[in-house]
N, C-alpha and C positions, 0 to 999 in steps of 0.2 A: 504494500500500500504506500504509494509515493506521497500521499497527503501528509504523512508525518515529516518527510523531508521538506515539504513546502512550508509547513508550520515552523519547522526549525529555522528555515531561512527567513521567514517573516519575523520570528522572535529576535533573530540576530539583527535584522534591520531596525526593529523597535529599540533594541539595546543601543544601537548607534545613535538614534534620535535622542534617547533619554540620557545618554552619557554626558551631555552638556548641562544637565539639570539634576544635580545630586538630590536625592530624596523625593524625586517626582513619583507620582502614582499614576500609572497608565489606566485610563478608564475605558477607552474604546479604541479598537484598531480597525481602520477602514481598509478594505481590500477590494480592488477591481479585478474581476475574473472574467476572462473572455469565454464565450460559449464554446470555443474550439480549443480551450486550454487543456482539455483532458482531465478535468478535476471533478470529482464527485462532491458536490457542495455539502451534503450531509456528513460524508466521511471527513471532510475538511473541518467542519464544526466539531465533530467528535474528537478528531485529532487535536484541535486547538484546546478544547476543554481538558483533555488528558495531559497534553504536553506543557501547558502554561504554568502548572504548579512549580513553585520554587524558581520562577523567572520574573522579569519585570512586568510580564503580562498576567501575573497571577490573579489580579482583580479585574482584568479587562474583559470587555465584551467584544465579540467579533462581529463586525458589520460587513456583510458581503454585498457588493454592488455588481450585478451582471453587466457585461459589455457584449453587445450583439456583434456578430461577425459582419465585416464590411468589405466588399470587394470592389475594385476599380480597374479600369483599363489603364495599363501602364503608359499608353501613348497619348490618348486624348483625355484621360482622367475622368471619364464618364463613370458614374456609379452603376454597378450592376444590381438590379433589383433582386430582392430575396425570392428564391425559387426559380429564377431565370438561369439558363445555361451560363456557365462561368466563362463566357467569351463575349467580347464587346460586339454589340449589334451593328456598330458603325465601322470599326477598324478590323473586326474579326480576329483580334489578338486575344490570347488567353488572359483572363482576369488575374489580378494580384490581390492577395489578402492584405488589407491595410489596417484592420482592427479586429479584435475578438479572439486573439490567440495568446494573450499575455496574462500574467498574474502580477499585479502591481500593488505594493504597499502605498496606498493613496494618502492616508492621513493617520496621525496618532493624536488622540485626545488625552491630555494628562493634566493632573493638578500639580502645580509647581509652587515651591515656597520661596524661590529666589527672585520673585518679581515684586 
């Protein structure tokens, strides 16, 4: 189950954000997940709940924001509609995936005492 390695990477990223704020408490971790990223959302939630103990995310909630796949023509940049063949109707070139396959740590909400 690669969701545990994804959570490990997310926690590492949160630790880098929190490093500049000693004593900060992470409340919510926002993650953008593309529909083609190959992630089972419920498994990711379970992995986060399991893995967060004894980390900076121990008290954090996981907020997942889905990102739809987006395809475009690499020549004329025309968007390819959902459900259409992955080929430009004008240029006849194969489409290029431009969004929807990434996993991104988008935002970390935390309480800090140093401000």
